[in-house]
C-alpha positions in Angstrom: 6.5 5.9 22.8 6.9 3.5 25.7 6.5 -0.2 24.9 3.2 -0.6 26.8 1.7 2.4 25.0 2.9 1.1 21.6 1.4 -2.3 22.3 -2.0 -0.7 23.3 -1.9 1.5 20.2 -1.2 -1.4 17.9 -4.0 -3.5 19.4 -6.4 -0.6 19.2 -5.7 -0.2 15.4 -6.1 -3.9 14.8 -9.4 -4.1 16.7 -10.8 -1.1 15.0 -9.9 -2.1 11.5 -10.0 -5.9 11.6 -12.1 -7.1 14.6 -12.4 -10.7 13.4 -8.6 -11.3 13.1 -8.0 -9.2 16.3 -10.4 -11.3 18.3 -8.9 -14.5 16.9 -5.5 -13.4 18.0 -6.6 -13.4 21.6 -7.0 -17.2 21.3 -3.5 -17.7 20.0 -0.6 -18.8 22.3 0.2 -15.9 24.5 3.8 -15.5 23.3 2.6 -14.9 19.7 -0.2 -12.5 20.3 1.6 -9.2 20.2 3.3 -10.2 16.9 -0.1 -11.2 15.4 -1.6 -7.9 16.5 1.4 -6.1 14.8 0.8 -8.1 11.6 -2.9 -7.4 11.6 -2.5 -3.7 12.4 0.0 -3.4 9.5 -2.6 -4.8 7.2 -5.2 -2.4 8.5 -2.9 0.5 7.9 -2.4 -0.5 4.3 -6.1 -1.2 3.7 -6.9 2.3 5.0 -4.9 4.1 2.4 -7.5 4.2 -0.3 -10.0 5.6 2.2 -7.6 8.4 3.2 -6.5 9.6 -0.2 -8.3 10.6 -3.4 -5.5 10.6 -5.9 -3.6 7.4 -7.0 -0.3 9.3 -6.7 -0.9 10.1 -3.1 -1.7 6.5 -2.4 1.5 5.5 -4.1 3.5 7.9 -2.0 2.0 6.4 1.2 2.7 2.9 0.0 6.3 3.9 -0.8 6.7 5.1 2.8 5.8 1.7 4.1 8.0 0.1 1.4 11.0 2.0 2.8 10.0 2.0 6.5 9.4 -1.8 7.0 13.0 -2.9 6.0 14.4 -0.3 8.3 12.1 -1.4 11.2 13.1 -5.0 10.4 16.7 -4.1 10.8 16.0 -2.6 14.3 15.8 1.1 13.3 13.0 3.1 15.0 10.7 4.6 12.4 8.5 6.5 14.9 5.4 4.7 13.7 4.1 2.3 16.3 2.8 -0.3 13.8 6.0 -0.3 11.7 8.2 -0.6 14.7 6.0 -3.4 16.2 6.1 -5.3 12.9 9.9 -4.8 12.7 10.2 -6.5 16.1 8.0 -9.3 14.9 10.0 -9.7 11.8 13.2 -10.2 13.8 11.7 -12.5 16.4 9.8 -14.7 14.0 12.0 -14.5 10.9 8.9 -13.4 8.9 9.0 -13.6 5.1 10.3 -10.2 3.8 9.0 -11.1 0.4 5.4 -11.7 1.6 5.4 -8.4 3.6 6.7 -6.5 0.5 3.9 -8.2 -1.5 1.3 -7.1 0.9 2.4 -3.5 0.3 2.6 -3.8 -3.5 -0.8 -5.5 -3.8 -2.5 -2.3 -2.4 -1.5 -0.4 -5.6 -4.7 -1.9 -7.1 -6.8 -0.3 -4.3 -5.4 3.2 -5.1 -5.0 2.9 -8.8 -6.7 0.4 -11.1 -9.9 -0.1 -9.0 -11.6 -2.4 -11.5 -10.7 -6.1 -11.3 -10.5 -7.4 -14.9 -10.8 -11.2 -14.5 -10.6 -14.0 -12.0 -6.8 -14.6 -12.4 -6.2 -11.0 -11.4 -8.5 -11.4 -8.4 -6.8 -14.6 -7.5 -3.4 -12.9 -7.7 -4.6 -10.1 -5.5 -5.9 -12.5 -2.9 -2.7 -14.5 -3.0 -0.7 -11.3 -2.2 -3.1 -10.1 0.5 -5.3 -12.6 2.4 -3.2 -15.7 1.5 0.1 -13.9 2.4 -1.4 -12.8 5.8 -2.2 -16.4 6.7 1.3 -17.4 5.8 2.8 -14.7 7.9 0.5 -15.5 10.8 1.5 -19.2 10.5 5.2 -18.2 10.5 4.5 -16.1 13.6 3.4 -19.2 15.4 6.2 -21.4 14.2 4.9 -23.0 11.0 7.0 -23.4 7.8 6.9 -25.4 4.7 4.6 -26.7 2.0 1.7 -27.5 4.3 1.5 -24.0 5.6 1.7 -22.6 2.0 -1.1 -25.0 0.9 -3.3 -24.1 3.9 -2.7 -20.4 3.5 -3.4 -20.5 -0.3 -6.9 -22.0 0.2 -7.6 -20.1 3.4 -6.8 -16.8 1.7 -9.2 -17.4 -1.1 -12.1 -18.4 1.3 -11.5 -15.6 3.8 -10.6 -13.0 1.2 -13.6 -13.6 -1.1 -16.0 -13.6 1.8 -14.6 -10.3 3.0 -14.8 -8.7 -0.4 -18.4 -9.8 -0.7 -19.3 -8.4 2.7 -17.7 -5.1 2.0 -19.2 -4.6 -1.5 -21.3 -1.6 -0.4 -18.3 0.2 1.0 -16.0 -0.5 -1.9 -18.6 0.5 -4.5 -19.1 3.8 -2.7 -15.3 4.3 -3.0 -15.4 3.5 -6.8 -13.8 0.1 -6.4 -15.1 -3.2 -7.9 -13.2 -6.3 -6.8 -15.4 -8.8 -8.7 -14.1 -9.9 -12.1 -15.4 -7.6 -14.8 -15.5 -10.5 -17.3 -17.8 -12.5 -15.0 -20.1 -9.5 -14.5 -20.3 -9.0 -18.3 -20.9 -12.7 -18.8 -23.9 -12.4 -16.5 -25.4 -9.4 -18.3 -24.1 -6.6 -16.0 -20.9 -4.5 -15.6 -18.6 -2.8 -13.2 -20.3 0.5 -14.1 -23.7 -0.8 -13.2 -22.3 -2.0 -9.8 -20.8 1.4 -9.2 -24.2 3.0 -10.1 -25.8 0.9 -7.4 -27.7 -1.4 -9.7 -28.4 -4.7 -7.9 -29.2 -6.9 -10.9 -29.7 -10.6 -11.4 -26.3 -10.7 -13.0 -24.6 -9.4 -9.9 -26.5 -11.9 -7.8 -25.3 -14.7 -10.1 -21.7 -13.6 -9.8 -22.0 -13.4 -6.0 -23.4 -17.0 -6.0 -20.4 -18.2 -8.0 -18.0 -16.5 -5.6 -19.7 -18.0 -2.6 -19.3 -21.4 -4.1 -15.6 -20.7 -4.7 -15.3 -19.6 -1.1 -16.9 -22.7 0.2 -14.8 -25.0 -1.9 -11.6 -23.2 -0.8 -12.7 -23.3 2.8 -13.1 -27.1 2.7 -9.7 -27.4 1.1 -8.1 -25.1 3.7 -9.4 -27.2 6.6 -7.9 -30.3 5.1 -4.5 -28.7 5.0 -4.9 -27.0 8.4 -5.5 -30.4 10.0 -2.0 -31.4 9.1 -0.4 -28.6 11.0 0.6 -28.7 14.7 -1.8 -27.4 17.3 -0.1 -24.1 17.8 0.2 -23.3 14.1 -3.5 -24.2 13.5 -4.5 -21.2 15.6 -3.2 -18.9 12.9 -6.2 -20.1 10.9 -8.8 -19.5 13.6 -10.3 -16.5 11.6 -11.6 -19.2 9.1 -14.2 -20.1 11.8 -16.3 -17.0 10.8 -16.4 -17.7 7.1 -19.3 -20.2 7.2 -21.6 -17.9 9.2 -20.7 -14.9 7.0 -21.4 -16.9 3.9 -24.8 -17.8 5.3 -25.5 -14.1 6.1 -24.4 -13.2 2.5 -27.0 -15.4 1.0 -29.9 -14.4 3.2 -33.0 -14.0 1.1 -34.0 -10.4 0.4 -30.7 -8.9 1.3 -29.4 -6.1 -1.0 -25.7 -6.8 -1.5 -25.0 -3.2 -2.6 -26.6 -1.6 0.4 -26.2 -4.0 3.3 -23.0 -5.3 4.9 -23.6 -8.9 5.9 -22.8 -9.4 9.6 -23.1 -11.9 12.4 -24.0 -11.6 16.0 -20.9 -10.6 18.0 -21.6 -13.2 20.7 -22.0 -15.9 18.1 -18.7 -14.8 16.5 -17.0 -15.0 19.9 -18.5 -18.5 20.5 -17.3 -19.7 17.1 -13.8 -18.7 17.8 -13.7 -19.7 21.5 -15.0 -23.2 21.1 -12.5 -24.3 18.4 -9.7 -26.6 19.6 
């Protein structure tokens, strides 16, 4: 596959599977955009696995392919997969954390296997290895390193990740997955089984309210840390600009969280991202 064709394929995968991050990448410094698209397309490919396979063992086999292919791509070997090869290039150019990338793959075992999140510490660990890690890697792509990046990414991943999980609740429930802590659901008088059965209860609404509050608190913390990064590195956190409007859409009165995916106007999303400096 020629370089231009590979670049177009990677961008198309990122846009189709993660339009918010893909749009935000267009506002990053030009020299880092292709590597950001490679990173986001890689995350999309991992997230798609539970949608493509029915059996946990098949999901584990696909994850193992990525686990073996990415180190090879990072060493300069062509794998034949446009996303793996593009990420390998980014890993060499940007010295991206191999540990974080491996963690992104391993975290997806939950999606294909367990499928019921037992408690908040488990959810927090999942977000740390997915959304938080992705912010770290995006920051590294744009030149950031150190404790401030880690602190910003830790809070940003909780805010962005929780918001995304609440938005995609209908899709995940249809696939038999419940990302909200089972102990919190039970504490509020409902259960993962009731969520999977499509029961929108007062208990579920109470859990969602708690998670929105956590997301807002993490968002405020994230912006405090992001402000301490240099201007170029801050653009890695541009996707955070859509968290507030998505949270507002999530708490819209009368919305059924199990049947409606909260969304925002595409033009407003573009405006939110474009006006941030």
